[in-house]
C-alpha positions in Angstrom: 0.9 0.0 -40.2 1.8 -0.5 -36.4 -1.4 1.0 -34.3 0.9 1.7 -31.2 0.3 2.0 -27.5 -2.6 0.9 -24.6 -1.9 2.8 -21.3 -4.2 1.2 -18.8 -4.8 1.6 -15.5 -7.0 -0.1 -12.9 -8.6 0.4 -9.3 -9.5 -2.3 -7.6 -11.2 -4.2 -4.2 -7.7 -5.3 -3.2 -4.1 -6.2 -4.1 -4.5 -9.3 -5.8 -7.0 -11.5 -8.4 -6.2 -14.8 -6.3 -8.2 -13.3 -3.8 -11.8 -12.9 -5.6 -10.3 -9.4 -5.9 -11.9 -7.5 -8.7 -11.7 -4.4 -10.8 -14.0 -1.6 -10.5 -12.4 0.8 -12.5 -10.6 0.5 -15.8 -9.1 3.5 -18.1 -7.3 3.2 -21.7 -5.7 5.6 -23.0 -4.1 5.4 -26.6 -1.0 7.0 -27.5 0.7 6.7 -30.8 4.6 6.5 -32.0 5.2 9.6 -31.3 4.0 9.6 -27.8 0.6 11.5 -28.8 -3.1 10.6 -26.9 -5.0 9.8 -29.5 -7.8 8.3 -27.7 -9.1 7.5 -24.2 -11.7 5.1 -22.6 -13.2 4.7 -19.3 -15.4 3.2 -17.0 -16.6 2.4 -13.8 -17.2 -1.9 -13.6 -19.6 -3.6 -11.3 -17.2 -6.4 -9.0 -20.1 -8.1 -8.1 -18.7 -8.1 -4.3 -17.7 -5.4 -1.4 -15.6 -2.4 -2.7 -12.5 -3.2 -0.9 -10.7 0.1 0.1 -13.5 2.9 -1.3 -11.4 5.6 0.9 -8.5 4.9 -1.8 -10.3 4.6 -5.0 -13.8 6.9 -4.0 -15.9 4.9 -5.8 -19.4 4.6 -4.3 -21.7 1.5 -3.9 -24.2 3.1 -5.7 -22.2 4.1 -8.7 -20.7 0.4 -8.9 -24.5 -0.5 -9.5 -25.6 1.6 -11.6 -22.0 0.6 -13.4 -21.4 -2.4 -16.0 -19.9 -5.8 -15.0 -16.5 -6.6 -16.2 -18.6 -9.3 -18.6 -20.4 -6.6 -20.2 -17.4 -4.6 -21.4 -14.7 -7.1 -22.5 -15.5 -6.5 -26.1 -15.1 -2.9 -25.8 -11.7 -3.3 -23.8 -10.4 -6.3 -25.7 -10.8 -4.2 -29.1 -8.8 -1.5 -27.1 -6.2 -3.5 -25.8 -6.0 -6.0 -29.5 -3.3 -5.2 -31.6 -1.5 -2.6 -29.3 1.6 -2.9 -26.7 0.1 -2.7 -23.1 1.7 0.4 -21.2 1.0 0.8 -17.3 2.9 2.2 -13.8 3.8 -1.0 -12.5 1.8 -2.9 -15.1 1.9 -6.3 -13.7 -0.6 -5.4 -11.2 -3.1 -4.5 -14.4 -2.0 -7.0 -16.5 -2.4 -9.5 -13.5 -6.1 -7.9 -12.7 -7.3 -7.6 -16.5 -5.8 -11.9 -17.5 -7.8 -12.7 -14.1 -11.2 -10.6 -15.2 -11.2 -11.9 -18.8 -10.5 -15.3 -17.6 -13.2 -15.6 -15.1 -15.6 -13.6 -18.3 -14.3 -17.3 -20.4 -11.4 -15.4 -22.1 -7.6 -16.0 -22.8 -6.4 -13.0 -24.1 -2.7 -12.4 -24.2 -2.2 -10.2 -22.0 2.0 -11.0 -20.4 4.1 -9.3 -18.4 6.6 -10.2 -21.0 4.6 -8.4 -24.0 3.9 -5.2 -22.2 5.8 -2.3 -20.8 6.4 -0.4 -17.5 6.9 3.1 -16.9 8.4 2.3 -13.5 11.2 0.0 -14.6 11.7 2.4 -17.7 12.3 5.3 -15.3 15.6 3.5 -13.8 16.7 4.1 -17.7 15.6 7.4 -18.5 15.1 9.5 -15.8 18.2 11.1 -13.2 16.3 10.6 -10.1 14.5 8.0 -10.7 11.3 6.9 -8.2 9.0 4.6 -7.9 5.5 6.5 -7.2 3.8 7.5 -10.5 3.5 11.2 -9.5 7.3 11.3 -8.3 8.6 9.7 -12.0 6.1 12.3 -13.5 7.5 14.8 -11.0 11.0 14.3 -12.5 10.4 13.5 -16.0 8.4 17.6 -15.5 5.1 16.1 -16.5 1.7 17.8 -15.1 -0.3 15.5 -13.5 -3.1 17.3 -11.9 -4.7 16.8 -8.9 -7.3 14.2 -9.8 -7.0 10.6 -9.1 -9.1 7.6 -10.8 -8.2 5.5 -13.4 -8.5 7.6 -16.0 -6.0 10.4 -14.4 -3.5 7.7 -13.8 -3.6 6.4 -17.7 -3.3 9.8 -18.6 0.0 10.7 -15.9 1.4 7.0 -17.2 0.6 8.0 -20.8 2.4 11.2 -20.3 5.6 10.2 -19.1 5.5 7.3 -21.6 5.3 9.9 -23.9 8.7 11.4 -22.5 10.3 8.2 -21.7 10.0 8.0 -26.2 11.1 10.9 -27.4 13.9 9.9 -25.2 14.6 6.9 -26.5 14.2 8.1 -29.9 13.8 5.9 -32.7 13.7 2.7 -33.7 12.2 2.3 -30.0 14.6 -0.1 -28.3 10.9 -2.5 -28.0 10.0 -1.9 -32.1 10.0 -6.0 -31.7 7.1 -5.6 -28.7 5.3 -3.8 -31.1 5.6 -6.4 -34.1 4.5 -8.7 -31.7 1.8 -6.8 -30.1 0.4 -6.7 -33.8 0.5 -10.0 -34.7 -0.5 -11.8 -32.0 -3.7 -13.3 -32.3 -6.8 -12.7 -29.3 -9.8 -14.7 -29.3 -13.1 -13.9 -30.7 -14.5 -11.1 -29.0 -18.1 -10.7 -27.9 -19.7 -7.5 -29.9 -19.0 -4.0 -28.1 -22.2 -2.8 -26.0 -20.8 0.4 -25.8 -21.4 0.2 -22.2 -20.0 2.7 -19.6 -20.2 4.7 -16.6 -17.7 7.7 -15.7 -16.7 8.8 -12.4 -18.8 11.2 -11.6 -16.5 13.4 -9.8 -12.5 13.6 -9.3 -11.5 11.7 -6.1 -8.8 12.5 -4.1 -8.0 11.0 -1.5 -6.5 12.6 2.1 -2.6 13.5 1.1 -1.1 12.6 4.9 2.2 12.1 5.8 2.7 8.7 4.5 0.9 9.2 1.1 3.9 12.0 1.1 6.8 9.6 2.3 5.6 6.9 -0.5 5.9 9.3 -3.4 9.7 10.0 -3.7 10.2 6.8 -2.9 13.1 5.4 -4.8 13.5 2.6 -7.1 15.1 -0.6 -5.5 16.8 -2.9 -8.2 17.5 -5.9 -6.7 16.1 -8.7 -6.1 14.2 -8.8 -9.5 10.5 -7.3 -9.8 11.1 -5.6 -5.8 9.8 -2.8 -7.0 6.7 -4.3 -8.2 6.2 -6.1 -4.5 6.7 -2.7 -3.4 4.8 -0.6 -5.6 1.8 -2.5 -4.2 2.9 -2.4 -0.7 3.1 1.4 -1.1 -0.5 1.3 -2.0 -1.4 -0.8 0.8 0.4 1.2 3.6 -1.2 4.5 2.6 -4.4 3.9 5.3 -1.9 3.0 8.0 -3.4 -0.4 8.0 -2.6 -4.4 6.7 -5.8 -6.7 7.9 -5.3 -10.5 7.7 -6.6 -10.8 4.0 -4.3 -8.3 2.5 -1.0 -9.7 4.4 -1.9 -12.4 2.5 -2.2 -10.9 -0.5 0.8 -9.6 -0.2 2.1 -12.9 0.5 0.9 -14.0 -2.7 1.8 -11.0 -4.6 5.8 -11.7 -3.7 5.6 -15.4 -4.5 4.0 -14.7 -7.9 6.8 -12.3 -8.7 9.4 -14.9 -7.0 10.2 -13.2 -4.0 11.2 -15.5 -1.5 10.8 -14.9 2.9 14.1 -13.7 3.0 13.9 -11.0 0.4 10.7 -10.1 1.7 12.0 -9.4 5.3 15.1 -7.8 3.5 12.8 -5.5 1.1 10.5 -4.2 4.4 13.6 -3.9 6.2 15.2 -1.6 3.4 11.7 0.4 2.9 11.6 1.0 6.8 14.9 3.0 6.2 13.5 4.4 3.0 10.6 5.8 4.6 13.2 7.3 7.9 15.5 9.2 5.0 12.2 10.8 3.6 11.1 11.8 6.9 14.3 13.9 7.8 14.3 15.4 3.7 13.0 18.5 5.5 15.7 18.8 8.8 12.8 17.4 11.2 10.6 14.5 12.1 7.2 14.9 13.9 6.0 13.5 16.4 3.6 12.1 14.2 5.8 11.2 11.7 7.5 9.0 14.1 4.3 7.5 15.2 3.6 6.7 11.6 7.1 4.9 11.0 7.0 3.2 13.9 3.4 1.5 13.1 4.5 0.8 9.7 7.4 -0.9 11.2 4.9 -3.3 13.4 2.5 -4.0 10.0 5.8 -4.6 8.5 6.5 -7.8 11.3 9.4 -5.3 12.4 9.6 -3.3 15.9 9.0 -0.2 17.0 12.8 0.2 17.9 13.7 -0.8 15.1 12.3 2.1 13.5 13.8 4.3 16.3 16.9 3.2 15.0 16.1 3.4 11.1 15.0 7.1 11.9 18.6 7.6 13.8 20.3 5.9 10.9 18.8 8.5 8.7 19.5 11.5 10.7 23.4 10.5 11.0 23.4 9.6 7.6 22.4 13.6 6.6 24.7 15.0 9.7 28.0 16.5 8.2 31.2 15.8 9.2 32.0 17.2 12.6 33.8 19.8 11.4 31.6 21.3 8.8 28.9 24.1 8.8 25.8 23.2 9.4 23.6 23.6 6.3 26.3 26.7 6.3 25.0 27.2 10.2 26.8 27.0 12.9 26.5 27.9 16.7 29.3 29.0 18.9 30.2 29.9 22.7 27.9 32.6 24.0 25.5 32.5 20.8 21.9 33.6 22.3 19.2 31.2 22.1 15.4 31.7 22.5 13.2 29.1 22.7 9.2 29.3 22.3 6.3 27.0 22.2 5.5 23.6 24.2 8.2 21.8 23.5 8.5 17.8 24.0 11.3 17.8 26.3 10.6 20.5 28.6 11.9 23.7 28.1 14.5 23.6 31.3 16.3 20.8 30.1 16.6 22.8 26.8 17.8 25.5 28.4 20.2 23.0 30.1 21.6 21.4 27.3 21.7 24.8 25.8 24.1 26.4 28.5 26.4 23.3 29.0 26.8 23.8 25.4 28.2 27.4 25.8 25.0 28.9 24.7 23.4 32.1 26.3 20.0 31.7 27.1 17.7 34.5 26.3 13.8 35.4 26.9 13.5 38.0 24.6 14.4 38.3 20.9 17.2 41.1 19.7 18.9 41.8 17.1 21.7 40.1 18.8 19.9 36.4 18.8 21.6 33.9 16.9 18.8 31.3 16.9 14.9 30.6 17.8 14.2 27.5 18.8 10.7 26.6 18.1 8.0 23.9 18.5 6.4 24.6 15.7 9.0 26.1 13.3 5.9 27.7 11.4 5.0 29.1 14.9 2.9 32.7 14.9 4.5 33.2 18.4 4.8 36.7 19.2 8.9 35.4 19.2 9.0 33.9 15.8 7.3 36.7 14.1 10.2 39.4 15.3 12.9 36.6 14.5 11.5 36.7 10.2 11.9 40.2 10.8 15.1 40.5 12.3 15.9 37.0 9.7 17.1 34.9 12.3 16.8 31.2 11.9 14.1 29.4 13.6 14.5 25.2 14.2 12.7 22.6 15.5 13.8 20.4 18.2 15.3 18.0 16.5 17.5 20.5 14.0 18.4 22.2 17.3 19.6 18.5 18.7 21.9 18.5 16.0 23.2 21.9 16.7 24.1 21.5 19.9 25.9 18.0 19.1 28.2 19.7 16.6 28.7 22.2 18.9 29.8 19.4 21.4 32.2 17.6 18.6 34.1 20.9 17.9 34.9 21.3 21.3 36.5 18.2 22.1 38.3 17.8 18.5 
Protein backbone atom coordinates (compact mmCIF):
# COMPACT_ATOMS: atom_id res chain seq x y z
CA UNK A 1 0.00 0.00 0.00
CA UNK A 2 1.37 3.42 -0.97
CA UNK A 3 2.09 5.55 2.09
CA UNK A 4 1.17 8.88 0.52
CA UNK A 5 2.60 12.34 0.91
CA UNK A 6 4.66 14.22 3.49
CA UNK A 7 4.08 17.97 3.22
CA UNK A 8 7.00 19.82 4.77
CA UNK A 9 7.91 23.36 5.75
CA UNK A 10 11.00 24.74 7.44
CA UNK A 11 11.90 28.02 9.09
CA UNK A 12 15.59 28.84 8.81
CA UNK A 13 18.29 31.25 9.92
CA UNK A 14 18.94 32.40 6.35
CA UNK A 15 18.47 31.85 2.65
CA UNK A 16 20.97 29.13 1.74
CA UNK A 17 22.41 26.18 3.69
CA UNK A 18 25.79 26.69 2.03
CA UNK A 19 26.35 29.71 4.27
CA UNK A 20 26.14 27.64 7.47
CA UNK A 21 22.47 28.52 7.87
CA UNK A 22 20.37 26.07 9.79
CA UNK A 23 16.80 24.91 10.32
CA UNK A 24 15.07 26.45 13.35
CA UNK A 25 11.65 24.83 12.93
CA UNK A 26 10.39 21.90 10.86
CA UNK A 27 6.89 20.56 10.31
CA UNK A 28 5.56 17.49 8.52
CA UNK A 29 1.89 16.98 7.64
CA UNK A 30 0.95 13.56 6.26
CA UNK A 31 -1.66 13.54 3.49
CA UNK A 32 -3.23 10.41 2.03
CA UNK A 33 -3.96 9.86 -1.65
CA UNK A 34 -7.39 11.44 -1.26
CA UNK A 35 -5.89 14.65 0.07
CA UNK A 36 -6.92 14.06 3.69
CA UNK A 37 -4.60 15.09 6.52
CA UNK A 38 -3.87 12.00 8.61
CA UNK A 39 -1.01 13.13 10.85
CA UNK A 40 1.09 16.14 11.83
CA UNK A 41 4.41 16.67 13.56
CA UNK A 42 6.36 19.83 14.32
CA UNK A 43 9.20 20.99 16.51
CA UNK A 44 11.46 23.94 17.03
CA UNK A 45 15.13 23.11 16.43
CA UNK A 46 18.20 24.44 18.22
CA UNK A 47 20.38 25.67 15.33
CA UNK A 48 23.43 26.01 17.57
CA UNK A 49 24.03 29.49 16.16
CA UNK A 50 22.25 32.86 16.01
CA UNK A 51 18.64 32.74 14.87
CA UNK A 52 18.87 35.04 11.86
CA UNK A 53 15.70 36.96 10.88
CA UNK A 54 13.71 36.61 14.11
CA UNK A 55 11.32 39.33 12.92
CA UNK A 56 10.26 36.89 10.18
CA UNK A 57 10.04 33.54 11.97
CA UNK A 58 9.31 34.92 15.46
CA UNK A 59 11.38 32.31 17.34
CA UNK A 60 13.22 33.54 20.42
CA UNK A 61 16.63 32.45 21.67
CA UNK A 62 15.00 31.22 24.87
CA UNK A 63 12.75 28.88 22.90
CA UNK A 64 15.54 27.65 20.64
CA UNK A 65 17.83 26.94 23.57
CA UNK A 66 15.32 24.43 24.96
CA UNK A 67 14.64 22.77 21.60
CA UNK A 68 16.30 19.56 20.38
CA UNK A 69 19.14 19.83 17.89
CA UNK A 70 18.57 18.50 14.38
CA UNK A 71 20.79 15.50 15.15
CA UNK A 72 18.42 14.60 17.97
CA UNK A 73 15.37 14.49 15.68
CA UNK A 74 16.81 12.70 12.64
CA UNK A 75 15.13 9.44 13.64
CA UNK A 76 11.75 11.06 14.26
CA UNK A 77 11.84 13.23 11.14
CA UNK A 78 13.40 10.65 8.82
CA UNK A 79 10.79 8.10 9.82
CA UNK A 80 8.06 10.53 8.77
CA UNK A 81 9.65 11.23 5.38
CA UNK A 82 10.78 7.77 4.33
CA UNK A 83 8.39 6.06 1.93
CA UNK A 84 6.50 9.29 1.20
CA UNK A 85 6.58 11.75 -1.66
CA UNK A 86 7.81 14.99 -0.10
CA UNK A 87 5.65 18.01 -0.99
CA UNK A 88 6.29 21.66 -0.28
CA UNK A 89 5.69 25.17 -1.53
CA UNK A 90 8.97 25.95 -3.31
CA UNK A 91 10.02 22.48 -2.20
CA UNK A 92 13.60 22.90 -3.45
CA UNK A 93 14.19 25.38 -0.61
CA UNK A 94 12.91 22.98 2.06
CA UNK A 95 14.71 19.95 0.62
CA UNK A 96 17.96 21.86 0.28
CA UNK A 97 17.97 22.68 3.98
CA UNK A 98 16.76 19.26 5.13
CA UNK A 99 19.35 17.42 3.02
CA UNK A 100 22.12 19.64 4.39
CA UNK A 101 20.98 19.04 7.98
CA UNK A 102 20.86 15.26 7.51
CA UNK A 103 24.34 15.31 5.93
CA UNK A 104 25.63 17.32 8.85
CA UNK A 105 24.28 14.56 11.08
CA UNK A 106 26.13 11.94 9.00
CA UNK A 107 23.12 10.66 7.05
CA UNK A 108 22.89 10.62 3.25
CA UNK A 109 19.13 10.64 2.70
CA UNK A 110 17.31 10.43 -0.68
CA UNK A 111 15.66 13.85 -0.53
CA UNK A 112 15.93 15.06 -4.13
CA UNK A 113 13.92 17.78 -5.82
CA UNK A 114 13.13 15.48 -8.74
CA UNK A 115 11.41 13.01 -6.43
CA UNK A 116 9.30 15.65 -4.68
CA UNK A 117 6.32 17.77 -5.67
CA UNK A 118 6.14 21.56 -5.55
CA UNK A 119 2.75 23.19 -4.98
CA UNK A 120 4.11 26.46 -6.38
CA UNK A 121 4.82 24.73 -9.71
CA UNK A 122 1.57 22.74 -9.66
CA UNK A 123 -0.32 26.02 -9.28
CA UNK A 124 0.56 26.81 -12.87
CA UNK A 125 -1.30 23.68 -13.94
CA UNK A 126 -4.32 23.65 -11.63
CA UNK A 127 -5.06 27.30 -10.80
CA UNK A 128 -6.56 29.66 -13.35
CA UNK A 129 -4.85 32.70 -11.79
CA UNK A 130 -1.54 31.18 -10.78
CA UNK A 131 0.53 33.31 -8.45
CA UNK A 132 3.69 32.51 -6.55
CA UNK A 133 3.12 33.00 -2.83
CA UNK A 134 1.49 30.30 -0.71
CA UNK A 135 -1.15 32.71 0.60
CA UNK A 136 -2.16 33.87 -2.88
CA UNK A 137 -2.30 30.33 -4.27
CA UNK A 138 -4.47 29.23 -1.35
CA UNK A 139 -6.79 32.19 -1.91
CA UNK A 140 -7.11 31.31 -5.60
CA UNK A 141 -7.93 27.72 -4.66
CA UNK A 142 -10.48 28.75 -2.03
CA UNK A 143 -8.34 27.37 0.78
CA UNK A 144 -8.60 29.11 4.17
CA UNK A 145 -5.12 29.52 5.64
CA UNK A 146 -6.00 31.59 8.70
CA UNK A 147 -3.64 34.24 10.05
CA UNK A 148 -0.98 32.39 12.04
CA UNK A 149 2.55 32.03 10.69
CA UNK A 150 4.76 29.08 11.62
CA UNK A 151 6.21 25.97 9.98
CA UNK A 152 3.17 23.92 11.02
CA UNK A 153 0.72 26.54 9.81
CA UNK A 154 2.44 26.81 6.43
CA UNK A 155 2.69 23.02 6.11
CA UNK A 156 -1.06 22.72 6.75
CA UNK A 157 -1.75 25.47 4.21
CA UNK A 158 0.41 23.71 1.61
CA UNK A 159 -1.30 20.41 2.46
CA UNK A 160 -4.75 21.93 1.91
CA UNK A 161 -3.57 23.44 -1.37
CA UNK A 162 -2.10 20.09 -2.44
CA UNK A 163 -5.38 18.40 -1.56
CA UNK A 164 -7.10 20.77 -3.98
CA UNK A 165 -4.62 19.77 -6.68
CA UNK A 166 -5.10 16.08 -5.94
CA UNK A 167 -8.83 16.37 -6.44
CA UNK A 168 -8.31 18.34 -9.66
CA UNK A 169 -5.80 15.79 -11.00
CA UNK A 170 -8.02 12.76 -10.43
CA UNK A 171 -6.84 9.13 -10.48
CA UNK A 172 -4.39 7.83 -11.42
CA UNK A 173 -2.29 10.80 -10.39
CA UNK A 174 0.02 12.24 -13.05
CA UNK A 175 2.88 11.72 -10.58
CA UNK A 176 1.98 8.12 -9.63
CA UNK A 177 5.51 7.03 -10.60
CA UNK A 178 6.90 9.21 -7.78
CA UNK A 179 4.64 7.48 -5.28
CA UNK A 180 5.95 4.08 -6.41
CA UNK A 181 9.55 5.28 -6.35
CA UNK A 182 9.19 6.77 -2.86
CA UNK A 183 7.91 3.48 -1.49
CA UNK A 184 10.90 1.59 -2.89
CA UNK A 185 13.68 4.15 -2.42
CA UNK A 186 16.12 2.94 0.26
CA UNK A 187 16.90 5.10 3.26
CA UNK A 188 19.96 4.79 5.49
CA UNK A 189 19.57 3.25 8.91
CA UNK A 190 18.16 6.01 11.09
CA UNK A 191 18.77 6.52 14.80
CA UNK A 192 15.89 5.41 17.00
CA UNK A 193 13.26 8.12 17.53
CA UNK A 194 13.79 10.19 20.65
CA UNK A 195 10.30 11.65 20.83
CA UNK A 196 11.83 15.04 21.62
CA UNK A 197 9.76 17.92 20.32
CA UNK A 198 9.30 21.51 21.38
CA UNK A 199 6.27 23.10 19.71
CA UNK A 200 6.08 26.81 19.17
CA UNK A 201 4.46 28.44 22.18
CA UNK A 202 2.40 31.06 20.38
CA UNK A 203 1.57 31.78 16.79
CA UNK A 204 3.71 34.48 15.25
CA UNK A 205 2.13 37.05 12.97
CA UNK A 206 4.71 39.30 11.30
CA UNK A 207 3.54 42.78 10.39
CA UNK A 208 1.73 42.89 7.06
CA UNK A 209 3.43 45.99 5.66
CA UNK A 210 3.11 47.24 2.10
CA UNK A 211 5.79 45.05 0.51
CA UNK A 212 4.42 41.89 2.13
CA UNK A 213 0.98 42.60 0.69
CA UNK A 214 2.44 43.15 -2.76
CA UNK A 215 4.50 39.97 -2.66
CA UNK A 216 1.43 37.88 -1.82
CA UNK A 217 -0.04 38.62 -5.23
CA UNK A 218 3.10 38.38 -7.37
CA UNK A 219 2.65 36.37 -10.58
CA UNK A 220 4.57 33.24 -11.46
CA UNK A 221 7.47 33.51 -13.89
CA UNK A 222 7.76 30.27 -15.91
CA UNK A 223 10.91 31.27 -17.82
CA UNK A 224 13.78 30.76 -17.45
CA UNK A 225 13.28 27.35 -15.83
CA UNK A 226 13.34 27.48 -12.01
CA UNK A 227 12.97 31.27 -12.01
CA UNK A 228 10.07 31.03 -9.55
CA UNK A 229 12.20 29.10 -7.09
CA UNK A 230 14.71 31.94 -7.02
CA UNK A 231 12.02 34.64 -6.87
CA UNK A 232 10.25 32.87 -4.01
CA UNK A 233 13.45 33.08 -1.95
CA UNK A 234 13.84 36.71 -3.03
CA UNK A 235 10.26 37.43 -1.86
CA UNK A 236 11.15 36.35 1.65
CA UNK A 237 14.52 38.08 1.68
CA UNK A 238 13.00 41.46 0.78
CA UNK A 239 10.19 41.47 3.33
CA UNK A 240 12.31 43.40 5.83
CA UNK A 241 13.37 45.90 3.13
CA UNK A 242 17.00 45.02 3.68
CA UNK A 243 19.57 42.80 2.00
CA UNK A 244 22.76 42.34 3.97
CA UNK A 245 26.03 41.54 2.21
CA UNK A 246 25.62 37.97 3.40
CA UNK A 247 22.07 37.73 2.04
CA UNK A 248 23.23 39.09 -1.30
CA UNK A 249 25.91 36.41 -1.46
CA UNK A 250 23.36 33.78 -0.49
CA UNK A 251 21.05 34.88 -3.30
CA UNK A 252 23.93 34.51 -5.74
CA UNK A 253 24.42 30.94 -4.45
CA UNK A 254 20.69 30.21 -4.69
CA UNK A 255 20.67 31.42 -8.29
CA UNK A 256 23.75 29.36 -9.10
CA UNK A 257 22.27 26.22 -7.57
CA UNK A 258 19.18 26.72 -9.77
CA UNK A 259 21.23 27.14 -12.94
CA UNK A 260 20.50 30.87 -13.32
CA UNK A 261 23.27 33.07 -14.71
CA UNK A 262 23.90 36.76 -14.10
CA UNK A 263 21.95 37.83 -17.18
CA UNK A 264 19.00 35.70 -16.06
CA UNK A 265 19.01 37.23 -12.58
CA UNK A 266 19.34 40.81 -13.85
CA UNK A 267 16.41 40.26 -16.18
CA UNK A 268 14.37 38.68 -13.37
CA UNK A 269 15.11 41.62 -11.07
CA UNK A 270 13.79 44.03 -13.70
CA UNK A 271 10.66 41.94 -14.20
CA UNK A 272 10.23 41.68 -10.43
CA UNK A 273 10.26 45.47 -10.07
CA UNK A 274 7.69 45.90 -12.85
CA UNK A 275 5.46 43.23 -11.27
CA UNK A 276 5.64 45.06 -7.93
CA UNK A 277 4.70 48.30 -9.66
CA UNK A 278 1.68 46.66 -11.27
CA UNK A 279 0.59 45.32 -7.90
CA UNK A 280 0.99 48.79 -6.41
CA UNK A 281 -1.31 50.22 -9.08
CA UNK A 282 -3.95 47.51 -8.56
CA UNK A 283 -5.98 49.79 -6.28
CA UNK A 284 -5.64 52.73 -8.72
CA UNK A 285 -3.48 54.68 -6.24
CA UNK A 286 0.24 54.66 -5.47
CA UNK A 287 1.02 56.49 -2.23
CA UNK A 288 4.30 58.20 -1.42
CA UNK A 289 5.10 55.38 0.99
CA UNK A 290 4.57 52.83 -1.76
CA UNK A 291 6.70 54.79 -4.19
CA UNK A 292 9.49 55.04 -1.59
CA UNK A 293 9.30 51.31 -0.96
CA UNK A 294 9.56 50.53 -4.66
CA UNK A 295 12.57 52.81 -4.99
CA UNK A 296 14.18 51.03 -2.06
CA UNK A 297 13.52 47.63 -3.58
CA UNK A 298 15.02 48.82 -6.86
CA UNK A 299 18.24 49.82 -5.14
CA UNK A 300 18.38 46.52 -3.25
CA UNK A 301 18.03 44.68 -6.57
CA UNK A 302 20.93 46.58 -8.10
CA UNK A 303 18.63 48.88 -10.08
CA UNK A 304 18.08 52.63 -9.79
CA UNK A 305 15.35 54.79 -8.29
CA UNK A 306 14.73 56.12 -11.80
CA UNK A 307 14.00 52.57 -12.96
CA UNK A 308 11.47 52.24 -10.12
CA UNK A 309 9.73 55.43 -11.26
CA UNK A 310 9.81 54.18 -14.85
CA UNK A 311 8.28 50.86 -13.75
CA UNK A 312 5.49 52.75 -11.98
CA UNK A 313 4.84 54.89 -15.05
CA UNK A 314 4.77 51.80 -17.27
CA UNK A 315 2.38 50.04 -14.90
CA UNK A 316 0.14 53.11 -14.75
CA UNK A 317 0.03 53.44 -18.53
CA UNK A 318 -0.75 49.74 -18.88
CA UNK A 319 -3.83 50.28 -16.70
CA UNK A 320 -4.85 53.50 -18.40
CA UNK A 321 -7.85 52.97 -20.70
CA UNK A 322 -7.96 54.11 -24.31
CA UNK A 323 -8.33 57.84 -24.73
CA UNK A 324 -11.91 57.59 -25.97
CA UNK A 325 -13.06 55.26 -23.19
CA UNK A 326 -14.46 56.10 -19.79
CA UNK A 327 -12.09 55.82 -16.83
CA UNK A 328 -13.59 53.06 -14.72
CA UNK A 329 -17.03 54.08 -15.97
CA UNK A 330 -16.44 57.69 -14.84
CA UNK A 331 -15.29 60.72 -16.85
CA UNK A 332 -14.90 64.43 -16.32
CA UNK A 333 -16.13 67.04 -18.75
CA UNK A 334 -15.84 70.79 -19.24
CA UNK A 335 -17.49 72.74 -16.44
CA UNK A 336 -17.63 69.83 -13.98
CA UNK A 337 -17.19 71.00 -10.38
CA UNK A 338 -14.37 69.53 -8.31
CA UNK A 339 -13.48 70.07 -4.66
CA UNK A 340 -10.10 69.48 -2.99
CA UNK A 341 -9.55 68.40 0.62
CA UNK A 342 -6.51 67.58 2.73
CA UNK A 343 -2.80 68.40 2.55
CA UNK A 344 -1.58 66.97 -0.75
CA UNK A 345 1.89 66.17 -2.08
CA UNK A 346 1.60 69.08 -4.53
CA UNK A 347 0.31 72.49 -3.38
CA UNK A 348 -3.45 72.72 -3.70
CA UNK A 349 -3.01 75.82 -5.86
CA UNK A 350 -1.15 73.68 -8.41
CA UNK A 351 -3.97 71.15 -8.62
CA UNK A 352 -6.59 73.88 -8.83
CA UNK A 353 -4.70 75.56 -11.66
CA UNK A 354 -4.40 72.27 -13.55
CA UNK A 355 -8.10 71.60 -13.06
CA UNK A 356 -9.07 75.02 -14.38
CA UNK A 357 -6.70 74.60 -17.34
CA UNK A 358 -8.52 71.37 -18.19
CA UNK A 359 -11.84 73.24 -18.26
CA UNK A 360 -13.09 72.16 -14.83
CA UNK A 361 -14.66 74.36 -12.16
CA UNK A 362 -13.05 74.43 -8.71
CA UNK A 363 -15.35 74.87 -5.71
CA UNK A 364 -14.61 75.32 -2.00
CA UNK A 365 -17.63 73.42 -0.71
CA UNK A 366 -19.27 70.11 -1.60
CA UNK A 367 -22.83 70.33 -2.93
CA UNK A 368 -25.07 67.90 -4.75
CA UNK A 369 -23.78 69.39 -8.01
CA UNK A 370 -20.14 68.53 -7.18
CA UNK A 371 -18.82 66.03 -9.71
CA UNK A 372 -15.69 64.85 -7.87
CA UNK A 373 -13.77 65.29 -4.62
CA UNK A 374 -9.98 65.00 -4.69
CA UNK A 375 -8.48 64.04 -1.32
CA UNK A 376 -4.98 63.64 0.03
CA UNK A 377 -6.35 60.43 1.55
CA UNK A 378 -9.43 58.84 -0.11
CA UNK A 379 -10.41 57.49 3.32
CA UNK A 380 -10.45 61.02 4.70
CA UNK A 381 -12.79 61.83 7.57
CA UNK A 382 -12.94 65.51 6.67
CA UNK A 383 -16.29 67.28 6.55
CA UNK A 384 -16.03 67.55 2.76
CA UNK A 385 -15.39 63.82 2.43
CA UNK A 386 -18.28 62.96 4.75
CA UNK A 387 -20.63 65.16 2.75
CA UNK A 388 -19.38 63.65 -0.54
CA UNK A 389 -20.02 60.16 0.80
CA UNK A 390 -23.50 61.22 1.81
CA UNK A 391 -24.24 62.48 -1.69
CA UNK A 392 -22.61 59.49 -3.39
CA UNK A 393 -19.91 61.68 -4.98
CA UNK A 394 -16.68 59.86 -5.93
CA UNK A 395 -13.57 60.59 -3.86
CA UNK A 396 -10.18 59.97 -5.47
CA UNK A 397 -6.51 60.51 -4.63
CA UNK A 398 -4.13 62.79 -6.52
CA UNK A 399 -2.77 60.07 -8.82
CA UNK A 400 -6.25 59.02 -9.90
CA UNK A 401 -7.25 62.65 -10.45
CA UNK A 402 -4.19 63.15 -12.65
CA UNK A 403 -5.30 60.25 -14.81
CA UNK A 404 -8.75 61.78 -15.14
CA UNK A 405 -7.19 65.09 -16.16
CA UNK A 406 -5.06 63.32 -18.76
CA UNK A 407 -8.18 61.70 -20.18
CA UNK A 408 -9.85 65.12 -20.44
CA UNK A 409 -6.83 66.56 -22.28
CA UNK A 410 -6.64 63.60 -24.67
CA UNK A 411 -10.33 63.96 -25.59
CA UNK A 412 -9.84 67.71 -26.20
CA UNK A 413 -6.89 67.10 -28.53
CA UNK A 414 -8.73 64.39 -30.44
